[in-house]
C-alpha positions as CSV (number, residue, x, y, z in Angstrom):
1,M,13.3,-25.1,17.0
2,P,11.0,-24.6,14.0
3,Q,7.4,-23.6,15.0
4,Q,4.1,-24.7,13.5
5,V,1.5,-22.0,13.2
6,R,-1.8,-21.3,11.3
7,G,-1.6,-19.4,8.0
8,V,-3.5,-18.6,4.8
9,A,-2.2,-20.2,1.6
10,A,-3.3,-20.0,-2.0
11,H,-2.5,-23.2,-3.9
12,K,-3.9,-22.7,-7.4
13,K,-4.9,-19.8,-9.6
14,G,-8.4,-18.6,-8.8
15,D,-9.1,-21.3,-6.1
16,P,-10.3,-20.2,-2.7
17,V,-7.6,-19.8,-0.1
18,S,-7.3,-22.2,2.8
19,V,-5.9,-22.1,6.3
20,E,-2.9,-24.4,6.6
21,T,-0.3,-25.4,9.2
22,V,2.9,-23.4,8.3
23,V,6.4,-24.3,9.6
24,V,8.4,-21.2,10.6
25,P,12.2,-21.8,11.0
26,D,14.3,-20.1,13.6
27,P,15.7,-16.8,12.3
28,G,19.1,-17.1,10.6
29,P,21.6,-14.3,10.1
30,G,19.9,-11.0,9.4
31,E,16.4,-12.5,9.9
32,V,13.7,-12.0,12.5
33,V,10.5,-13.9,13.5
34,V,7.6,-11.6,14.1
35,K,4.4,-12.5,16.0
36,V,1.8,-11.0,13.8
37,Q,-0.9,-9.0,15.6
38,A,-2.9,-7.7,12.7
39,C,-2.8,-7.8,8.8
40,G,-4.9,-5.9,6.3
41,V,-6.5,-7.6,3.3
42,C,-5.0,-5.8,0.3
43,H,-5.8,-6.1,-3.4
44,T,-2.3,-7.3,-4.0
45,D,-3.1,-10.5,-2.0
46,L,-6.0,-11.1,-4.3
47,H,-3.7,-10.5,-7.3
48,Y,-1.4,-13.2,-6.0
49,R,-4.4,-15.6,-5.6
50,E,-5.5,-14.9,-9.1
51,G,-2.0,-15.5,-10.5
52,G,-1.7,-11.9,-11.5
53,I,1.8,-11.5,-9.9
54,N,3.5,-14.7,-10.8
55,D,2.8,-18.5,-10.8
56,D,5.1,-19.4,-7.8
57,F,2.3,-21.3,-6.0
58,P,1.6,-22.0,-3.2
59,F,1.6,-18.5,-1.8
60,L,1.6,-17.5,1.8
61,L,-0.6,-14.5,1.6
62,G,-0.7,-11.3,3.6
63,H,1.8,-8.4,3.8
64,E,0.2,-5.3,5.3
65,A,1.0,-6.1,8.9
66,A,2.2,-5.1,12.4
67,G,3.4,-7.2,15.3
68,I,5.9,-8.0,18.0
69,V,9.4,-9.2,17.3
70,E,9.7,-12.6,18.9
71,S,13.3,-13.6,18.1
72,V,16.2,-12.3,16.0
73,G,19.1,-14.0,14.2
74,E,22.8,-13.3,14.2
75,G,23.9,-9.8,13.4
76,V,20.5,-8.1,13.9
77,T,20.9,-4.8,15.8
78,D,18.1,-2.5,14.6
79,V,15.3,-4.4,16.3
80,A,15.1,-6.7,19.4
81,P,12.6,-9.1,20.9
82,D,9.5,-7.4,22.2
83,D,9.8,-4.5,19.8
84,F,6.6,-3.3,18.1
85,V,7.1,-3.2,14.3
86,I,5.4,-2.6,11.0
87,L,6.4,-5.0,8.2
88,N,7.5,-3.5,4.9
89,W,8.4,-5.0,1.6
90,R,11.2,-2.6,0.7
91,A,14.1,-3.5,3.0
92,V,16.8,-1.3,1.3
93,C,20.3,-2.7,0.7
94,G,22.3,0.6,1.2
95,N,24.8,-0.4,-1.6
96,C,23.0,-0.3,-5.0
97,R,23.3,2.6,-7.4
98,A,20.0,4.1,-6.1
99,C,21.0,3.9,-2.5
100,R,24.5,5.3,-3.2
101,R,23.0,8.4,-5.0
102,G,20.8,9.1,-1.9
103,E,17.5,7.7,-3.3
104,P,17.1,4.5,-1.3
105,W,13.3,4.4,-1.9
106,Y,14.3,3.3,-5.4
107,C,16.6,0.5,-4.1
108,F,17.2,-2.1,-6.8
109,S,18.3,-4.8,-4.4
110,T,15.9,-5.1,-1.6
111,H,16.2,-7.8,1.0
112,N,13.9,-10.8,1.9
113,A,14.5,-13.6,4.4
114,A,17.0,-16.2,3.0
115,Q,15.1,-19.2,4.5
116,K,11.7,-20.4,3.4
117,M,8.6,-21.1,5.4
118,T,7.0,-24.4,4.4
119,L,3.9,-26.5,4.7
120,T,4.2,-29.6,7.0
121,S,4.9,-31.7,3.8
122,G,8.1,-29.7,3.3
123,Q,6.7,-27.8,0.3
124,E,8.2,-24.3,0.2
125,L,5.8,-21.3,0.4
126,S,6.2,-18.1,-1.6
127,P,5.5,-15.3,0.8
128,A,3.5,-12.4,-0.6
129,L,5.8,-9.5,-1.3
130,G,8.5,-11.3,0.7
131,I,6.5,-11.2,3.9
132,G,3.6,-13.6,4.2
133,A,1.6,-12.2,7.1
134,F,-1.8,-14.0,7.1
135,V,-0.1,-16.2,9.6
136,E,0.4,-16.3,13.4
137,K,4.2,-15.8,13.1
138,T,6.3,-15.0,10.1
139,L,9.9,-15.0,9.1
140,V,11.3,-11.8,7.4
141,H,14.5,-10.0,6.8
142,A,15.4,-7.7,9.7
143,G,15.2,-4.7,7.4
144,Q,11.5,-5.5,6.7
145,A,10.7,-4.9,10.4
146,T,10.4,-1.1,11.1
147,L,10.3,0.0,14.7
148,V,7.4,2.3,15.6
149,N,5.7,3.7,18.7
150,P,3.9,0.8,20.5
151,A,1.1,3.1,21.6
152,A,-0.5,2.6,18.1
153,K,-3.1,-0.1,17.7
154,P,-1.8,-3.0,15.5
155,E,-4.9,-3.0,13.3
156,V,-4.2,0.6,12.2
157,A,-0.4,0.6,12.3
158,G,-0.2,-2.3,9.9
159,L,-2.0,-0.5,7.2
160,L,1.1,1.7,6.6
161,G,2.8,-1.5,5.5
162,C,1.3,-1.2,2.0
163,G,-1.9,0.6,0.8
164,V,-2.1,3.6,3.1
165,M,1.6,4.3,2.7
166,A,1.2,4.0,-1.1
167,G,-1.5,6.6,-1.2
168,I,0.0,9.1,1.3
169,G,3.3,8.8,-0.4
170,A,1.8,9.3,-3.9
171,A,0.6,12.7,-2.7
172,I,3.4,13.8,-0.5
173,N,6.6,12.0,-1.7
174,T,5.9,11.6,-5.4
175,G,3.5,14.4,-6.1
176,K,5.1,16.8,-3.6
177,V,1.7,18.3,-2.7
178,G,2.2,21.4,-0.6
179,R,0.4,24.2,1.2
180,G,-2.2,25.9,-0.9
181,D,-2.0,23.3,-3.8
182,S,-4.9,21.7,-5.6
183,I,-5.0,18.0,-6.1
184,A,-7.5,15.6,-7.7
185,V,-7.6,11.9,-6.9
186,I,-9.2,9.5,-9.3
187,G,-10.4,6.4,-7.5
188,C,-11.4,6.5,-3.9
189,G,-10.6,3.1,-2.5
190,G,-8.0,2.6,0.2
191,V,-5.1,4.0,-1.8
192,G,-7.0,6.9,-3.2
193,N,-8.4,8.0,0.2
194,A,-4.9,7.7,1.7
195,A,-3.7,10.1,-1.0
196,I,-6.6,12.5,0.0
197,A,-5.6,12.1,3.7
198,G,-2.0,12.8,2.7
199,A,-2.9,15.9,0.7
200,R,-4.9,17.3,3.7
201,L,-1.9,16.6,5.9
202,A,0.3,18.5,3.5
203,G,-2.0,21.6,3.5
204,A,-3.6,21.3,0.1
205,S,-6.4,23.9,-0.2
206,T,-8.5,22.1,-2.9
207,I,-8.8,18.3,-2.7
208,I,-11.1,16.8,-5.4
209,A,-12.2,13.2,-5.2
210,V,-13.3,11.4,-8.3
211,D,-15.1,8.1,-8.4
212,V,-18.1,6.3,-9.9
213,D,-19.5,5.2,-6.5
214,D,-21.2,7.7,-4.2
215,R,-20.4,5.6,-1.2
216,K,-16.7,5.9,-1.9
217,L,-17.1,9.6,-2.5
218,G,-18.6,9.8,1.0
219,W,-15.6,8.1,2.4
220,A,-13.4,10.6,0.6
221,K,-15.1,13.5,2.3
222,D,-14.3,11.9,5.7
223,F,-10.6,11.9,4.7
224,G,-10.6,15.6,3.7
225,A,-11.9,15.9,0.2
226,T,-13.2,19.5,-0.4
227,H,-15.1,18.5,-3.5
228,T,-16.4,15.3,-5.1
229,I,-17.2,14.3,-8.7
230,N,-19.2,11.2,-9.7
231,S,-17.6,10.6,-13.1
232,R,-20.6,8.5,-14.2
233,E,-22.7,11.7,-14.0
234,Q,-20.1,14.4,-14.9
235,D,-17.0,14.5,-17.1
236,A,-14.1,14.2,-14.7
237,V,-11.7,16.5,-16.7
238,E,-14.3,19.2,-17.1
239,G,-15.3,18.9,-13.4
240,I,-11.7,19.2,-12.2
241,Q,-11.1,22.2,-14.4
242,A,-14.2,23.9,-13.2
243,L,-13.1,23.6,-9.6
244,T,-9.6,25.0,-10.4
245,D,-10.5,28.2,-12.2
246,G,-10.4,26.4,-15.5
247,N,-6.7,25.5,-15.1
248,G,-6.7,21.9,-13.9
249,A,-5.2,20.6,-10.6
250,N,-1.5,21.1,-9.6
251,V,-1.4,17.3,-9.0
252,V,-3.6,14.6,-10.2
253,V,-3.3,11.1,-8.7
254,D,-4.5,8.1,-10.7
255,A,-5.3,5.5,-8.0
256,V,-7.1,3.2,-10.4
257,G,-4.4,2.4,-13.0
258,R,-6.4,2.1,-16.2
259,P,-5.8,3.8,-19.6
260,E,-9.1,5.7,-19.3
261,T,-8.3,7.1,-15.8
262,F,-4.7,7.9,-16.7
263,T,-5.8,9.8,-19.7
264,Q,-8.3,11.7,-17.5
265,A,-5.5,12.5,-15.1
266,F,-3.2,13.7,-17.9
267,Y,-5.7,16.2,-19.2
268,A,-7.1,17.2,-15.8
269,R,-3.7,18.5,-14.5
270,D,-2.7,22.2,-14.9
271,L,0.0,23.1,-17.4
272,A,3.3,22.2,-15.8
273,G,1.4,20.1,-13.3
274,T,2.1,16.6,-12.1
275,V,0.4,13.3,-12.9
276,V,1.1,10.5,-10.4
277,L,0.2,6.9,-11.3
278,V,-0.2,4.8,-8.2
279,G,-3.0,2.4,-9.3
280,V,-1.5,-0.8,-10.6
281,P,-2.2,-1.6,-14.3
282,T,-2.3,-5.1,-15.9
283,P,0.4,-6.1,-18.4
284,D,-1.9,-5.9,-21.4
285,M,-2.9,-2.2,-20.8
286,R,-1.7,0.4,-23.3
287,I,-2.2,4.2,-23.6
288,E,-2.1,6.4,-26.6
289,L,-1.6,10.2,-26.3
290,P,-0.7,12.8,-28.9
291,L,3.0,13.4,-28.5
292,L,2.5,17.1,-29.1
293,D,0.2,17.2,-26.0
294,V,2.9,15.5,-23.9
295,F,5.4,18.1,-25.1
296,G,3.1,21.1,-25.0
297,R,1.7,20.6,-21.5
298,G,5.1,20.5,-19.8
299,G,5.1,19.3,-16.2
300,S,5.8,15.7,-15.3
301,T,4.2,12.3,-15.3
302,K,5.5,10.0,-12.5
303,S,4.8,6.5,-11.3
304,S,4.7,6.0,-7.5
305,W,5.8,2.6,-6.3
306,Y,5.1,2.1,-2.6
307,G,4.5,5.8,-2.4
308,D,8.3,6.4,-2.9
309,C,8.6,5.7,0.8
310,L,11.6,5.0,3.0
311,P,10.0,2.9,5.8
312,S,12.6,3.8,8.4
313,R,11.8,7.5,7.8
314,D,8.1,7.5,7.0
315,F,6.5,4.8,9.2
316,P,7.6,6.3,12.6
317,M,6.7,9.8,11.5
318,L,3.2,8.8,10.2
319,I,2.5,6.8,13.4
320,D,3.4,9.8,15.5
321,L,1.1,12.0,13.4
322,H,-1.7,9.4,13.9
323,L,-1.1,9.4,17.7
324,Q,-1.3,13.2,17.7
325,G,-4.8,13.0,16.0
326,R,-3.6,14.4,12.7
327,L,-3.8,11.3,10.6
328,P,-7.1,9.2,11.1
329,L,-5.7,5.8,10.2
330,E,-8.6,4.2,12.2
331,K,-11.1,5.4,9.5
332,F,-9.5,2.9,7.0
333,V,-10.5,-0.1,9.1
334,S,-14.0,-1.2,7.9
335,E,-14.0,-4.5,9.9
336,T,-11.8,-6.8,11.9
337,I,-11.9,-10.5,11.0
338,G,-10.2,-13.8,11.8
339,L,-7.9,-15.9,9.6
340,D,-10.8,-18.1,8.5
341,D,-12.6,-15.0,7.0
342,V,-10.0,-14.0,4.5
343,E,-11.8,-15.5,1.5
344,A,-15.0,-13.7,2.4
345,A,-13.0,-10.5,2.8
346,F,-11.7,-10.9,-0.8
347,H,-15.3,-10.9,-2.0
348,K,-16.2,-7.8,0.0
349,M,-13.2,-6.0,-1.3
350,H,-13.9,-7.0,-4.9
351,K,-17.4,-5.6,-4.6
352,G,-16.1,-2.3,-3.1
353,E,-18.0,-2.8,0.2
354,V,-15.0,-2.1,2.4
355,L,-11.9,0.1,2.6
356,R,-10.0,-2.5,4.6
357,S,-10.8,-5.7,6.3
358,V,-8.1,-6.4,8.9
359,V,-7.2,-9.9,10.3
360,V,-6.6,-9.6,14.0
361,F,-4.8,-12.4,15.9
């Protein structure tokens, strides 16, 4: 029978969110119902509320989550009731041209649940990133539920569902940072600091954090930055070059996603180095670079979408590293809150006061 639970919905562009009664159907073929235990408050949820993703209101917000599988639909074999899972928004199909060529992290036909969750009026909800996890229970495609070690706390495990995975993956999967490399990360919020943590995990010897906020630079040191640059006080490109023998960094990650920061990243990399764009730009943003510089500097410029991750491969590995004490996921949790506090958490996030607020059920 369908269940009625509490969840956070956004009804109109820019309006405050509200806690509503959400109707969750029984899982159909290939679907699962997950009892959400924790869900991080991500910038993407705010983008949905502001109409920055699309205008398919009302949205059921939340996507960076972990919980327990409650029930499964026909044909589901990878997870079972009582399994501890992290939710992901890249449930790969296994059949598209990217999957067939052995690059499933680029899957062009990812899965979501076929059924819709609704309000009690019957109005269908659009789940954020196909998940919708600011809710006591959610319906997702079985491929969106990744089994991990249940010894991890839900409030830290769920962060791998989006922002932390995006940052770690930008450094390790996309940038391919390795032992002895130098890396600079521009923007030290949740994603940027995750890139720093990933670079440290990979064995980078020089890890340079760049931001305009000394508080965020302090956080960056906690995650493994060896040097910091406040770009309000010092030119970022010159500072990065000075810390890398005048050459620039092997990898530069732009975790902001603005033309100014991307240009900084481009010129702050070493010749034949790699620029990784993981910060999300807005549709109106444009960059202009001398084509000769693009040609003459060699190397590569890459975008990193979800950290080029494969959830079934990366989530269990990173949880194991966390449980071994090698990946301090707990440092990303600035506060734990309830469902009724999501709107206030958006304001704190917008002001840069927190790395992550996490809703705990």
